[in-house]
Structure formats: structure tokens, C-alpha cells
C-alpha angles and dihedrals in degrees: 000000000000091000089072094055115105121238091250091049092050092052091050090048091050092049089052090053091045108041121202114276104271090207095060103120091209093061126073112222113252093226137032091243110127091358108132122236131018140271132043126351110183118233106171117134089247094054094044087055094049091046092052095044096048097044095044087055093063108023106094128023093003090059089059094051092046098053115130090023128139098255122213110205123189149082134293091314089062093039087055091072088074124232093280094038087231089272091296093142102038115210095354109115108236133176125204115220098166120133120193111243096015125145133209090263090053089054090051091050093054100034095108102053098031100043119004096048088060091060087224125216087219138344126229112199128191123161145133112092097095093044090057091046087057089054096256117148125242090249090060092054090048092050093054093045088052090056091047092053090046090054092050092049091048089054093047123350092202099058110116111235117203106199111196116207112247108268121245119256137192120320095255142091094264091085103007119219089221092059093047090051090048091055092050094046090052089051091053094045094048104039108022091107097036109115094208098046117073114190110215110212095226099140095070091047091070106021127102127209091280092055093248125118122278112244088215089073101019110037092179089041092241112054125054119240122219092284090049093054090048089054092048091047091055091057092046094049091052090054093044088053092051090050090048091228093152136283104314097174111127128239118257118258090247135347149167127208110189117239140177093280095059108102117251093004113153121226114219125170092336098315131101115224147153131233115224091222101087137125095248123032124246107257130199141170116212111205098218128097110256113256127182090225091063127098130197116217122195119205097230124200116206138171134186110289137063131000111275126213144183136185112236118199116191119181091337098312119111133212130176111225121195136176133182117240119269138177137074098276094293123087114283121205122210138152119255105201124203127184111231088214086070087067092061098267104141103159140024108281104207116202093023135099136211115262111201132187130178117205138164119255114237094230098042120132093215136352128259121244119213132187096192143307141241131211107219143169095196128037091225084076087074095058096079107088099189120050123203090241136007097251143018129182091348123118111201101214101175134056079355136184129307118260119248091260091049090050091050092052090046094056117099120226099226097198093052093042091052091052093046094050093048094046101038104029113030109089096021118115095201138017125205123235089250092053092051093050092051092061118067094207095049094044089050090050090054090053098043103021112178095023096061094042096049099037108031114022102064091050087065100043137048102265092212096053102035123027130177127193138167123243128175098331095312132098117235119197116199126187116190087342095306119122109229106161138025144160102029097147108121095230093060 
């Protein structure tokens, strides 16, 4: 009889006899049998496709590279961060395990492969909207979240769990405000005293007086916009900081930190900087479309003394910026923040860049000194002191950067310099102007005096055997406590 069965019919018959592997993480079980938890588990063709696509993108090699990450687990609201979180958490290693349309029961079903197998440094959990859309009650969401937290604690009782309150939604019965509030009140009641569960107060971030979401942050009343994610990120970074998970401050949108290869930069106490009082203005192009939400922050260097000023020109609009002196006699660094909207930028200007110039006002008492600037959209982007490189998305037009050949000629061979200084300098009481100019280290010391001596010299020499210090405008070289050279500055 089988010889009359078509090929398609035989395949269907064989599949019936050999059901799909129920343990395949890319396949949603057809029934609730043996599925942990309670409530809805979506099985539409659309959701099965999203589930397979998302999970196949991270199960495998990606899971290995993302071990020990801070794992974000949730639905489309979590997925909306993007896989790289748009740099929202800086150097902190984060993994996105959000699946659009998922429910709390779906999270429970995939907790092992998507979260626990990564041995996460921490877990951020946010869920509930889709459960309520499927007519589940708040108590059902809470019950599944309770099982998720139990599974995490069983895997490792010390993993910090950041439980975000369920976000507000539209003011209707589709996702009732009363049920969202019930979920969050159950969270508070159950885990407020749990040392490993931190409840992130995310409901009040986005809720209006009626308990529904604010269109300002959630235009569709469910999903955060860019400003909403920034707000959420601020709360997360504060918690990450408390947990000491690592620096989670984000990078700036663009920046420049002046260094030794920027033409005409002045070295002062170990930092490269520019004075605003110069014949030609500093000129830059920032390769990012202007946006009224952006801010430009100058790293200002100030000392005790007079008020310092500079003239900032951004896309043709000028503004005089002044600041009174501060500090205790040494240079003090601080960020001077300007809103780009104050320069007439009122909308996003796609296809354009920022054009920035820094001048010196005619009537200024004294000139500003800057060590760099950052283009930001959140002031947390100023908290990171050390950047991974000295510039990003900034073209230094004038005076510009040295060419590769100029940089090569500018570099000092430390081994040869060490030998030259020991052979040609130690033991001499006085050096001629010509002798100083022949040696890169000595000529730099003449230009920058205290800075070079304090910041460069002792990195090259054994500090115990050969010490250099600066006294009253003259260089004193001491070897084993014996003064062997003094007064080599050419103007003496």
C-alpha cells in the first residue's frame, strides 16, 4: 500500500512518526505541556519567526564572546536598545536578550540558554506589556518573574538582579494601568529587602498623573523613543555604579583631546592645550549632523587670577564665553557646557556637519585655555576621564595635525637621548645655546621647563641615581646628591 503514497505524503507521514525535537531552543513548543510557568506563550507564525531569528543570532559563538556580560532580558522594549546599546554603557560588556513580542513565560522558557549559560555578571529584567495584551493578569506576570529570579539564584546566588518595574502603557483597557501597578507593587513587597534584587524605579520615569505613559518619552505609548532610552540608561548607570560593575559611562558623540602631534599645541604640566589669544582661530569640523539636543563641552583650564574668555563660533553663530578663575594656584580642569540650540540650531540638519571656530574676544580681560572638547547629548559622557583615543569624528582644520613624517621627526629616541644627556650634560656646569638646541630633550626643557622635568625626565632615568628638579628658573642636576650642573638657560 505504501507504494501508492506520494513523496510529499510520505514526508508528512515520517514527520508525524518523528516529531520535532522538543528541546530545540529555536522552536517554540506547540503546547503548554511541560512548559514552565503560567499564562500566555505566543505561537503565531510571526512570533515563531522572530524567536528563531533572534535566538539563532546569539546561540553559538556569540554566546562564548558574551560570557560574563550584564544581560538585559525582556521583550521589544529591551530589543529596542539595539545589540550594541548604541554605546549607552561605555566599556561595560552588555548583552541584549530582548525578543519583540515575548511574554514573561517566554523569558522563563529561554532563561537557561539565553542568560544562565552566559554566567552573567548581572541580569537586567523588564517584562509585562505583552502578557497584559494577551489578557493575563498582573499576578501571572509576577509569578513567572518569581520563577525567573529563582532560576537565576539557583544558578548563582550572588548574581545581582536588576528588576525594572513594568513600564506604563496607554490609558486604556488593553494593558490596564491597575494591572501594571499591581505587578510593580508585588515586586516591591516581595524583593524590597532582598540584597541581590535591586528594583529599578522605571515606572515613574515614564508615567503621567493618570498612570499612563507620557507621549514625550513613548510616542506609541509602549516603546521608548531616543530620549526615553537615555532616561532609562541614566537609571541603569547609577545602579551599575553602585554595584561596581565597571565604568558604564558612555563615550561622547565626538571629541578631541589635544596631544603632542597637534601643531602649535602648548605643553603645560603634562597636558597639551591651546590659548584662545592667537592670530588665527582654532578651526574644526565635527562629522555629525547638528541636533538641538546636542551640547558642546570645552575642557577648560583655569588658574587663580582674572576672568578668562573665548569667542566660540558654531555654524556661523558667535557667542562669548567667560569664566572666572578657579583653583588653588595650580591649573584646574572643568567642563564648560554650551547648548548648540543657543547657536540657532533648532532641528536636526541631516547631511550637514558642525563647523567650529575658537577666537579671542576683543574686549576680554584674559584668554581662555582649553585642552579639548566633546560633543555630547548626555552629561554622563563627561564622566570618563580617559578616552580610548585622542579624537573621534573631529577634523582639526587649523592649525591641524602633524603629518606622519612630521610626527616621526618629532619623536624622541629615549635610549639615544638618555646616552646623550649622560655623556654630554652630566658633569658640565654650563651648556651653550647651541648645545641645548642640538638635543631634543634639552631644547624641549627650555621651552616647557617644569613640565618636561617633572613629567618626562624621571621616566627615562633611575630616579634614585639621577634626579632633576626645577628651582627658581634654573635647572639643577644632582647625581647621588651632588650638584654638577646649573644655570643652563640661554637667557641667564
